[in-house]
C-alpha atoms as one frame of an Amber mdcrd trajectory, in Angstrom:
protein
  81.406 114.479 176.243  83.456 115.465 179.300  84.381 111.799 179.844  85.717
 111.502 176.279  87.755 114.672 176.778  89.357 113.383 179.984  90.061 109.941
 178.459  91.684 111.571 175.427  93.913 113.795 177.547  95.024 110.886 179.756
  95.796 108.589 176.803  97.511 111.381 174.877  99.818 112.146 177.799 100.525
 108.434 178.272 101.465 107.975 174.605 103.698 111.087 174.638 105.494 109.848
 177.759 105.867 106.373 176.223 107.365 107.755 173.000 109.657 110.000 175.056
 110.888 107.057 177.110 111.557 105.082 173.910 114.095 107.718 172.861 114.462
 110.562 170.394 114.721 108.517 167.202 112.722 109.519 164.149 110.364 106.945
 162.612 112.825 106.190 159.789 115.616 105.533 162.296 113.710 103.096 164.529
 114.679  99.460 164.714 111.953  97.016 163.531 110.862  96.045 167.057 110.736
  99.710 168.127 108.551 100.607 165.158 106.231  97.675 165.946 105.863  98.861
 169.549 105.158 102.461 168.435 102.415 101.319 166.028 100.814  99.043 168.621
 100.831 101.794 171.268  99.064 104.216 168.908  96.427 101.577 168.073  95.841
 100.695 171.722  95.407 104.363 172.637  92.942 105.061 169.814  90.453 102.347
 170.789  89.415 103.736 174.234  89.282 107.234 172.719  86.793 106.188 170.052
  84.661 103.809 172.071  83.655 104.861 175.598  82.306 101.345 176.219  85.911
 100.150 176.404  87.447 100.724 179.821  90.352 103.168 179.763  92.385 100.648
 181.753  92.168  98.313 178.725  94.248 100.896 176.910  96.558 101.949 179.726
  97.611  98.472 180.906  98.661  97.141 177.439 100.555 100.396 176.695 102.487
 100.182 179.964 103.137  96.471 179.312 104.528  97.196 175.824 106.652 100.039
 177.162 108.052  97.744 179.869 108.838  95.025 177.302 110.505  97.553 175.003
 112.641  98.846 177.881 113.660  95.314 178.879 114.527  94.427 175.278 116.585
  97.601 175.016 118.542  96.631 178.127 119.050  93.079 176.855 120.421  94.419
 173.578 122.873  96.605 175.476 124.159  93.552 177.327 124.015  90.890 174.606
 125.242  91.012 171.014 123.172  87.903 170.247 119.990  89.670 171.361 120.879
  92.681 169.174 121.198  90.348 166.193 117.878  88.592 166.923 115.784  91.751
 167.311 117.641  94.264 165.146 119.515  92.132 162.622 122.901  93.278 161.326
 124.068  95.802 158.728 124.392  94.610 155.118 127.256  95.689 152.858 125.631
  96.459 149.498 128.811  97.800 147.891 131.954  96.020 149.024 135.383  97.302
 147.922 133.823  99.211 145.062 131.677  96.330 143.766 127.945  95.766 144.023
 126.919  92.702 146.016 123.893  91.468 144.065 123.111  88.729 146.607 122.892
  91.243 149.471 120.747  93.558 147.322 118.385  90.653 146.613 118.288  89.541
 150.263 117.383  93.076 151.383 114.808  93.562 148.569 116.906  96.561 147.514
 117.192  97.072 143.755 119.905  99.063 141.977 117.548 101.972 141.274 116.800
 102.266 145.011 120.522 102.203 145.737 121.288 104.913 143.163 118.506 107.074
 144.620 119.929 106.742 148.134 123.439 107.561 146.882 122.199 110.648 145.024
 120.421 111.851 148.173 123.796 111.742 149.945 125.571 113.608 147.151 127.180
 110.669 145.329 126.279 110.231 141.663 128.729 107.581 140.475 129.122 103.989
 141.644 132.805 104.253 140.783 133.242 106.805 143.614 131.989 104.421 146.318
 134.178 102.010 148.264 131.500 100.792 150.701 127.751 101.289 151.021 126.232
  99.790 154.163 122.510  99.334 154.796 122.127  99.873 158.536 119.597  98.035
 160.708 117.509 101.226 160.870 117.168 101.228 157.060 119.557 104.153 156.592
 122.377 103.889 154.038 125.924 104.714 155.159 128.374 105.573 152.367 132.179
 105.461 152.468 133.749 107.022 149.352 137.085 105.934 147.933 139.993 107.421
 149.870 141.712 108.867 146.812 138.852 111.307 146.359 140.043 114.632 147.681
 137.935 116.253 150.407 138.921 119.682 149.119 136.218 121.466 147.168 136.762
 122.892 143.701 135.983 126.308 145.129 138.827 125.938 147.637 141.206 125.146
 144.784 139.798 127.993 142.651 138.870 125.567 139.865 135.975 126.266 137.524
 135.075 122.879 136.043 132.369 122.174 133.487 128.961 121.417 135.002 128.421
 117.693 135.529 125.275 116.031 134.190 123.054 113.244 135.503 124.311 109.637
 135.267 122.422 107.528 132.710 121.958 103.774 133.106 122.532 101.966 129.790
 122.479  98.302 130.846 120.831  96.889 133.947 121.037  93.199 134.814 121.910
  92.219 131.242 119.191  94.284 129.555 119.964  97.294 127.347 117.890 100.409
 127.991 117.447 101.732 124.451 115.462 104.744 125.655 118.393 105.861 127.802
 120.758 105.289 124.874 118.749 107.807 122.867 118.737 110.220 125.826 122.529
 109.928 126.010 122.703 110.537 122.231 124.391 107.178 121.732 123.480 104.091
 119.726 123.888 100.330 120.032 127.002 100.386 117.826 128.731 102.767 120.232
 127.636 100.611 123.194 129.048  97.471 121.533 132.317  99.299 120.927 132.516
 100.322 124.582 131.803  96.746 125.697 134.453  95.428 123.312 136.907  97.988
 124.672 136.209  96.609 128.159 136.518  92.976 126.970 132.786  92.294 127.319
 131.327  89.885 124.773 127.629  90.363 125.506 125.302  92.735 127.352 123.901
  89.686 129.144 127.166  89.467 131.084 126.777  93.012 132.444 125.271  93.717
 135.862 125.227  97.474 135.359 126.671  99.856 132.750 126.196 103.603 132.688
 127.480 106.959 131.642 128.460 108.689 134.865 127.946 112.365 135.625 131.290
 113.144 133.937 130.293 111.352 130.728 132.606 108.403 131.381 131.550 104.817
 130.665 131.322 102.653 133.813 130.407  98.978 133.969 130.447  95.993 136.278
 130.094  92.396 135.157 127.902  89.770 136.784 129.623  87.234 138.981 130.183
  83.869 137.280 128.049  81.971 139.787 125.003  84.261 139.322
């Protein structure tokens, strides 16, 4: 029992020191190789804790080896842009100059609903407000709004606007969401009129169409080569 206690304390301290040396990043902010190292270190530490038949050195040596490799890779990435690309990849622009890049979304296994969720979490509810949205190598989404949007708050300007609602997706990848049409208190005739007004012949040509939080109709067509 005393042996297990000592082994646990030693391995715990080693893991804490290893994580500390890896930096102060949260799990969601780690690069892929850093996350892999963190998972492997935790697994290596748990085995000697659970099974006293396994020598504690069989846990310590691999952990130190992984920590050394991680440190060396970190230094290589500081010195070489090519190494950063190999191990960490590069950011992907999901919204470029106000338009969704469907190919990048597909490559990153990132659907439009995921994108809208990430934008809402950062306080942006309308695609029309976004100039660039960049998926960083850590998996975090960076958002650059359009420059014409004023940084001044309505409270600063002493304006009391009507409360905005939630945006409602009406067409997604060429398919009409009839349930959302009912929620928006609209019908297919109204939707056809809005498409005609925007010179759209068919819903199949639409990548995304929605009523934004201000009740305005927003749409983006599919690219011709898609």
